[in-house]
C-alpha positions in Angstrom: 279.0 -178.8 44.2 278.3 -177.9 40.6 280.1 -176.3 37.7 278.1 -174.3 35.3 279.2 -172.2 32.3 277.3 -169.1 31.3 278.4 -166.8 28.4 282.0 -167.7 28.6 282.7 -167.7 32.4 282.4 -170.4 35.0 281.5 -170.4 38.6 281.6 -173.0 41.3 278.8 -173.0 44.0 276.4 -175.3 45.7 272.8 -175.5 44.4 271.5 -174.6 47.8 273.6 -171.5 48.2 272.6 -170.3 44.8 269.0 -170.9 45.5 269.1 -169.0 48.8 270.7 -166.0 47.0 268.1 -166.1 44.2 265.3 -166.2 46.8 266.9 -163.2 48.4 267.0 -161.4 45.1 263.3 -162.3 44.4 262.3 -160.9 47.8 264.0 -157.6 47.1 262.3 -157.4 43.7 259.0 -158.2 45.3 259.5 -155.4 47.9 260.3 -153.0 45.1 257.1 -153.9 43.3 255.1 -153.6 46.5 256.5 -150.1 47.2 255.8 -149.0 43.7 252.1 -149.9 44.1 252.0 -148.4 47.6 253.4 -144.9 47.2 255.6 -143.5 44.5 253.1 -141.1 42.9 254.9 -137.9 44.1 258.5 -136.8 44.5 257.9 -136.4 48.3 256.7 -140.1 48.5 259.5 -141.3 46.2 262.3 -139.6 48.1 261.0 -139.5 51.7 258.2 -142.1 51.9 255.7 -139.3 52.7 257.4 -138.7 56.1 255.4 -141.7 57.4 258.2 -144.1 58.5 258.2 -145.7 62.0 261.0 -146.1 64.5 262.0 -149.7 63.6 262.3 -149.0 59.9 264.0 -145.7 60.6 266.6 -147.3 63.0 267.4 -150.4 61.0 267.3 -148.5 57.7 269.8 -146.0 59.0 272.0 -148.7 60.5 271.9 -151.0 57.4 272.5 -148.1 55.0 275.4 -146.9 57.2 277.3 -150.2 57.9 277.3 -151.5 54.3 279.8 -154.0 52.9 282.7 -152.5 54.9 281.1 -153.9 58.1 281.0 -157.5 56.9 284.1 -157.3 54.7 286.2 -154.2 55.4 286.2 -154.2 59.2 286.6 -158.0 59.8 289.4 -157.9 57.2 291.2 -155.2 59.0 290.7 -156.9 62.3 292.1 -160.2 60.8 295.2 -158.3 59.5 296.2 -156.1 62.4 294.0 -157.2 65.4 292.1 -155.4 68.1 293.7 -152.0 67.3 291.2 -151.8 64.4 288.4 -151.4 67.0 289.0 -147.6 67.3 287.0 -147.0 64.1 284.1 -148.9 65.6 284.3 -147.0 68.9 284.3 -143.7 67.0 281.4 -144.8 64.9 279.3 -145.9 67.8 279.8 -142.7 69.7 279.1 -140.7 66.6 275.9 -142.5 65.8 274.6 -142.0 69.4 275.4 -138.3 69.5 273.9 -137.9 66.0 270.5 -139.2 67.3 270.7 -136.6 70.2 271.9 -133.4 68.6 270.9 -133.6 65.0 268.0 -136.1 64.4 265.1 -134.4 66.2 266.0 -130.9 65.1 266.4 -131.9 61.5 263.1 -133.8 61.4 261.2 -130.7 62.7 263.2 -128.0 60.9 263.2 -129.7 57.5 259.4 -129.7 57.6 259.0 -126.2 59.1 261.4 -124.9 56.4 259.1 -125.4 53.4 258.9 -129.1 53.7 262.4 -129.7 52.5 263.0 -133.2 51.1 266.8 -133.3 50.4 269.7 -131.9 52.4 270.6 -129.2 49.7 266.9 -128.4 49.6 266.8 -127.9 53.4 269.9 -125.7 53.4 268.5 -123.5 50.6 265.2 -123.1 52.5 266.9 -122.7 55.9 269.0 -119.8 54.6 266.5 -118.3 52.1 268.9 -118.6 49.3 266.8 -117.4 46.3 269.9 -117.4 44.1 270.3 -121.2 44.5 274.0 -121.0 45.1 273.9 -123.1 48.2 271.8 -125.8 46.6 274.1 -126.1 43.6 277.3 -126.2 45.7 275.8 -128.8 48.0 274.4 -130.8 45.1 277.8 -131.0 43.4 279.4 -132.3 46.6 276.8 -134.9 47.0 277.1 -136.2 43.4 280.9 -136.3 43.5 281.4 -138.0 46.8 278.4 -140.4 46.4 279.7 -141.6 43.0 282.8 -142.7 45.0 280.9 -144.0 48.0 278.5 -146.0 45.8 281.5 -147.5 44.0 282.7 -149.0 47.3 279.4 -151.1 47.5 279.9 -152.2 43.9 283.5 -153.3 44.8 282.0 -155.4 47.7 279.6 -157.0 45.3 282.3 -157.9 42.9 284.5 -159.4 45.6 281.7 -161.4 47.0 280.9 -163.0 43.6 284.5 -163.6 42.9 285.2 -165.4 46.3 281.9 -167.1 47.0 281.0 -168.2 43.5 284.3 -168.1 41.6 282.6 -165.7 39.3 284.6 -163.0 37.5 284.8 -159.8 39.6 283.2 -157.6 36.9 280.2 -159.9 36.5 279.5 -159.8 40.2 279.8 -156.0 40.2 277.3 -155.7 37.3 274.8 -158.2 38.9 274.9 -156.4 42.2 274.3 -153.1 40.5 271.4 -154.4 38.4 269.4 -155.8 41.4 269.9 -152.6 43.4 269.0 -150.4 40.4 265.8 -152.3 39.9 264.2 -152.0 43.4 265.5 -148.5 43.9 264.3 -147.4 40.4 260.9 -149.0 40.9 260.0 -148.5 44.6 261.9 -145.4 45.7 262.4 -144.5 49.4 259.7 -146.9 50.7 261.4 -149.8 48.9 264.8 -148.8 50.1 263.6 -148.5 53.7 261.7 -151.8 53.8 264.5 -153.7 52.2 266.9 -152.1 54.7 264.6 -153.3 57.6 264.8 -156.9 56.2 268.5 -156.6 55.4 269.3 -155.2 58.9 267.6 -158.3 60.5 269.5 -160.9 58.4 272.8 -159.0 58.9 272.6 -159.1 62.6 271.6 -162.8 62.6 274.7 -163.6 60.6 277.0 -161.3 62.6 276.0 -163.0 65.9 276.0 -166.6 64.7 279.4 -166.7 62.8 281.7 -165.8 65.8 279.7 -168.1 68.2 279.9 -171.1 65.8 283.6 -170.4 65.1 284.3 -170.3 68.9 282.7 -173.7 69.4 284.4 -175.1 66.4 287.8 -174.1 67.6 287.3 -175.1 71.3 285.8 -178.4 70.1 289.1 -179.1 68.3 291.1 -178.5 71.4 292.1 -174.9 70.5 291.9 -172.1 73.0 291.2 -169.3 70.5 292.7 -166.3 72.3 295.8 -168.3 73.5 296.5 -169.3 69.9 295.9 -165.8 68.6 298.4 -164.5 71.1 300.9 -167.2 70.1 300.5 -166.4 66.4 300.9 -162.7 67.2 304.2 -163.5 68.9 305.4 -165.4 65.8 304.4 -162.5 63.5 305.6 -159.8 65.8 302.0 -158.4 66.1 300.0 -158.1 69.3 296.6 -159.0 67.9 294.8 -158.6 71.3 296.1 -155.1 72.1 294.1 -151.9 71.4 297.2 -149.8 71.2 299.9 -152.2 69.8 301.3 -151.1 66.5 299.2 -147.9 66.4 300.4 -144.4 67.4 298.5 -141.5 68.8 297.8 -140.1 65.3 296.3 -143.4 64.2 294.0 -143.7 67.2 292.8 -140.1 66.9 292.3 -140.6 63.1 290.2 -143.7 63.7 288.1 -142.1 66.5 287.5 -139.1 64.1 285.1 -141.2 62.1 282.8 -140.0 64.9 282.4 -136.6 63.1 281.3 -138.2 59.8 277.8 -139.0 61.0 276.6 -135.4 61.1 277.2 -135.0 57.4 276.2 -138.3 55.7 273.1 -137.5 53.5 272.0 -141.1 53.2 271.9 -141.5 57.0 270.5 -138.2 58.2 267.8 -138.2 55.5 266.3 -141.1 57.5 265.6 -138.7 60.3 263.6 -136.4 58.0 261.3 -139.3 57.0 260.2 -140.5 60.5 256.6 -139.9 61.4 257.4 -137.6 64.3 260.5 -136.4 66.2 259.0 -138.0 69.3 259.7 -141.4 67.8 263.4 -140.8 67.5 264.4 -141.8 71.1 262.9 -145.3 70.4 264.7 -145.4 67.0 268.0 -144.4 68.8 267.7 -147.3 71.3 267.0 -149.8 68.5 269.6 -148.5 66.2 272.5 -148.2 68.7 271.8 -151.6 70.1 271.8 -153.1 66.6 275.1 -151.3 65.9 276.9 -152.3 69.1 276.0 -156.0 68.6 277.0 -155.8 64.9 280.4 -154.2 65.5 281.3 -156.6 68.3 280.2 -159.5 66.2 282.3 -158.6 63.1 285.3 -157.7 65.3 285.2 -161.1 66.9 284.8 -162.7 63.5 288.0 -161.0 62.3 289.9 -161.9 65.4 288.8 -165.6 65.6 289.6 -165.8 61.9 293.2 -165.6 62.8 293.0 -168.9 64.8 290.5 -170.4 62.3 292.8 -170.0 59.3 295.7 -171.5 61.3 293.6 -174.4 62.5 292.0 -175.3 59.1 295.0 -174.4 57.0 292.8 -172.6 54.5 294.5 -169.9 52.3 293.1 -166.4 52.0 294.5 -163.9 49.5 292.2 -161.0 50.4 291.7 -160.4 54.1 288.4 -158.6 53.4 286.9 -162.0 52.4 287.6 -163.7 55.8 283.9 -163.6 56.8 282.8 -165.1 53.5 285.3 -168.0 53.9 284.2 -168.8 57.5 280.5 -168.6 56.7 280.9 -171.1 53.8 283.2 -173.6 55.6 281.5 -173.7 59.0 277.8 -173.9 58.0 275.4 -176.1 56.2 274.8 -174.9 52.6 271.3 -173.5 53.5 272.8 -171.4 56.3 275.9 -170.6 54.1 273.5 -169.3 51.4 271.7 -167.3 54.0 274.9 -165.7 55.1 275.9 -164.8 51.5 272.5 -163.1 51.3 273.4 -161.2 54.5 276.6 -159.9 53.0 274.7 -158.9 49.9 272.2 -157.2 52.2 274.9 -155.1 53.8 276.2 -154.1 50.4 272.9 -153.4 48.7 271.3 -151.5 51.6 274.0 -148.8 51.4 274.2 -148.7 47.6 270.4 -148.3 47.3 270.3 -145.5 49.9 273.2 -143.7 48.2 271.6 -144.0 44.8 268.3 -142.6 46.0 269.9 -139.6 47.8 272.1 -138.8 44.7 269.3 -139.1 42.2 267.0 -137.0 44.5 269.7 -134.4 44.6 270.2 -134.4 40.8 266.5 -133.8 40.3 265.7 -131.6 43.2 268.9 -129.5 43.1 269.7 -129.4 39.4 267.0 -130.6 37.1 264.2 -128.5 38.7 266.3 -125.4 38.6 267.3 -125.8 35.0 263.7 -126.6 34.0 262.4 -123.4 35.7 265.0 -121.3 33.9 264.2 -122.8 30.5 260.4 -123.0 31.0 259.4 -120.2 33.3 255.7 -120.4 32.2 255.1 -124.1 33.0 251.8 -125.4 31.5 251.8 -128.8 33.2 249.6 -129.6 36.2 251.2 -130.3 39.6 250.3 -134.0 39.2 252.0 -134.1 35.8 255.1 -132.4 37.1 255.3 -134.8 40.0 255.2 -137.8 37.7 257.9 -136.2 35.5 260.2 -135.6 38.5 259.7 -139.1 39.7 260.7 -140.4 36.3 263.7 -138.1 36.2 264.8 -139.4 39.6 264.5 -143.0 38.3 266.7 -142.2 35.3 269.2 -140.4 37.6 269.5 -143.7 39.5 270.7 -145.4 36.4 273.1 -142.6 35.5 274.8 -142.6 38.9 275.0 -146.4 38.9 276.9 -146.3 35.6 279.4 -143.8 37.0 279.9 -145.9 40.1 280.5 -149.0 38.1 283.2 -147.2 36.1 284.9 -146.1 39.3 284.6 -149.6 40.8 285.9 -151.4 37.7 289.4 -151.8 39.2 289.3 -155.1 41.0 292.3 -154.1 43.2 290.2 -151.5 45.1 290.2 -151.7 48.9 286.7 -151.3 50.3 287.7 -149.6 53.6 289.9 -147.1 51.9 287.2 -146.0 49.5 284.6 -145.7 52.3 287.1 -143.7 54.4 287.6 -141.1 51.7 283.9 -140.7 51.0 283.0 -140.7 54.7 285.5 -137.9 55.3 284.3 -135.9 52.3 280.7 -135.9 53.5 281.6 -135.5 57.2 283.7 -132.4 56.5 281.5 -130.8 53.9 278.1 -131.3 55.6 278.8 -132.1 59.2 279.8 -128.6 60.5 277.2 -126.8 58.3 274.3 -129.1 59.5 275.2 -128.7 63.2 275.6 -125.0 62.9 272.4 -124.6 60.8 270.3 -126.5 63.3 271.7 -125.0 66.5 273.0 -121.5 65.7 270.6 -118.8 64.9 273.3 -116.5 63.5 274.4 -118.9 60.7 273.7 -117.5 57.2 274.0 -118.5 53.6 277.5 -117.2 53.0 278.8 -119.0 56.0 277.1 -122.2 54.9 278.7 -122.0 51.4 282.1 -121.3 53.0 281.8 -124.3 55.3 280.8 -126.8 52.6 283.4 -125.6 50.1 286.2 -125.5 52.7 285.3 -128.9 54.1 285.2 -130.6 50.7 288.2 -128.9 49.3 290.3 -129.7 52.4 289.5 -133.4 52.2 290.3 -133.5 48.5 293.6 -131.7 48.9 294.6 -133.7 52.0 294.0 -137.0 50.1 295.9 -135.7 47.0 298.8 -134.6 49.2 298.9 -138.0 51.0 298.0 -136.2 54.3 301.2 -134.1 53.9 303.1 -137.0 55.4 301.3 -136.7 58.8 299.2 -139.8 58.6 296.3 -137.8 60.0 292.8 -138.7 58.7 291.5 -136.0 56.3 288.3 -135.8 58.3 290.0 -133.9 61.1 291.5 -130.9 59.2 288.3 -130.9 57.1 285.9 -130.5 60.0 288.1 -128.0 61.9 288.6 -125.7 58.9 285.0 -126.0 57.7 283.7 -125.1 61.2 286.0 -122.0 61.4 285.0 -120.9 57.9 281.3 -121.2 58.6 281.5 -119.2 61.8 283.9 -116.5 60.6 282.1 -115.9 57.3 278.7 -115.8 59.0 280.0 -113.2 61.5 281.4 -110.9 58.8 278.5 -111.1 56.4 275.0 -109.9 57.2 271.8 -111.0 55.4 269.0 -108.5 54.5 266.5 -107.7 57.3 263.8 -109.6 55.5 265.9 -112.7 55.1 267.1 -112.5 58.8 263.5 -112.2 60.0 262.3 -115.2 57.9 265.2 -117.3 59.2 264.6 -116.2 62.8 260.9 -117.1 62.5 261.5 -120.6 61.4 264.3 -121.2 63.9 261.9 -120.1 66.7 259.1 -122.2 65.4 261.4 -125.3 65.4 262.4 -124.5 69.0 258.7 -124.3 69.9 257.7 -127.6 68.3 260.7 -129.4 69.9 259.6 -128.2 73.4 256.1 -129.4 72.9 255.4 -132.6 74.8 
């Protein structure tokens, strides 16, 4: 082990672990440079990879950007603290991801291209409902920027905690270093860089998730410990049934955890993956890859959290923050080379989500705000299309930096709990965009006024519910948010009628989408 001093702070780490993490950083930077040279000449390429992404990259990119630091830190930490009853969130997420691939993915891929080649979610909603006044795009863009600033902060918190616990580095330095690396490859390489790094990150995440519980099991049994017997005995001492799905949780808690299911339909950084795939016909393959990856991952981290209970008792290690249980086990049980690899895996989980969120937010800022403002201020544009594309790509890159700064400010509190931050942002997106996306893709009668009502109602309900501390019910804010947003979208669409011209244009695109989806 070594002790180094840099600019007034010290950190303790092995040379090998540091080298592995540095190699990981170098690889990410290299991918960013490759993607920059490959395709970032237009806004479409920068934000959607030119709609030329295959099923493996689509699936693992969606999975890696979805699971994030909460999968390797938040969920095992919760499992370590309360036991198997934490699994309800994973069950809800798995079901939600599967259904998302069925009812939303293929229709969004086709419809977003049919509807004027839309490249962001607000862009699609505006084009889908022929909103020439841009009200829908502005409302949707505001929701994306607000909730993604919070969501991105959760990844920054994960990076800070990792640095603090693995390298004895000050939390804030870890936060800044994490942000700097992600900013670089997202800034330079855009969607292609994000997707390729997600593919790589998804692979190393799953290797770590599988190996850690297996090695922990053999370590415990090799020392004469029957893991689940000891976990049960420790639970009896602490008056907690760690091995029960329902012990210590009531009906409201179970329903609230399962309700994470609904979030998938409205997460812009996940569903944008479906818009970028080469063809909707590749999505069944992507679904099989993605759901398999997800199930293995969730089982692995759940076992890690559970076995961590027996591991801490056996080794007598101390752990102040339960969300760092996987970090501790990976560093104690493995050779420094493997331990460094696992630190890189945790960084992978963190960075894959942060980069996706930064890209979607910056795309929204440019596509949904900057372009509108520029058109108003400079109606007689003299620049060529090529010049405009380069300018918009530059604006997207600058927006990446702006959003990162805001996220860092939010994440500056080192007492933040990752799972809580993710839960709030997940509910915000799920309620604001989930109902409107499902209705927009499947209901011909949906119109702009209904879409605006659904987004505003969903987002407002979540914010009010959080501020009111769930009105004492303990019910996850996703549930009232989704219910009220769905009702608002349907009722307002029913009582408001678009012009005949708009209705005809919407109907034509809806029918064209149906025709393409039925084509074999």
